[in-house]
Steps between C-alpha positions, in 0.01 A plus 500: 500500500631846412446750780622832637769422757412819686134398529478122479158340452559240772350468846716584801715213632451282190843353424750293698774620263522835324777516239605817320772465236641808329184701567590744776708721274188560287286619792456876534390466865730256678314539830164410341667209318640352823168562677315301231749213518452482875123543476450195277740282701338271756616525862817292518532529121832568331586788272786485251599816318775489238552837337743747351601763754757767546768452762430557870615828650812496713466611863458879501452516123168678433456405136664372183760719334393735220690282254313188621164682487575613146583146384184357660292778342635404156417133562153588626431715193622228263293225668207727601554421868419701813763573766671200652570436865753291690464160665524684831200713396299181430603358839377818673169484312457135599580580865239779490245242373582269793701238310716267709802281429619742232805377313684664215764394255687672220463273197695734272787253472256237368370727224842646405586237236166567325581863416836420350358206303214707356728782390762260363233314302392825335848594380477354152393640163163321476399616850593862426313493168196344671511764771512782246204351310294448816418863565550768760355325804724197460803721442403698810477173696846394382638839607332457838667159542838670463396752766385215725836329454679823594289534816539133579878508459529811719300340783209743462254242369424191706286193447341461840320212669281570801298233682277533802199355675166663572452490875252242632183660635 
């Protein structure tokens, strides 16, 4: 069923497992998104969120650097995405919703080989010709992949895993 992740058509406490894969980065309201995930989870149910994030802030660091913000803004424009948040931001949202047993993991190292393989596979004449024939949006997407790789290699972009449990009533 296709549904709005910010306003899901499911009853409260419906699912024992709520799984979100590469969706959070598309949500304009991260707080509402997390609220909906928790709302549809049954008491004692597990949530798994795997999403693209920006890096966590260092202690005392109020925000990303201007250079980092600029790179993320270019990626967001190319992929038509809203602002991203960090894994730490997701953890805080989950804590606010009453989630327990929150665990987090940086899966960036698992995804790293993918980026290099995709770019390497496109570095041949037939791929370049196909890209040029495909039109502006595909070219824009290819450009965005290079920006993603730059952010990924600099440590700005992370592939985050967050799991938690909805507290028993």
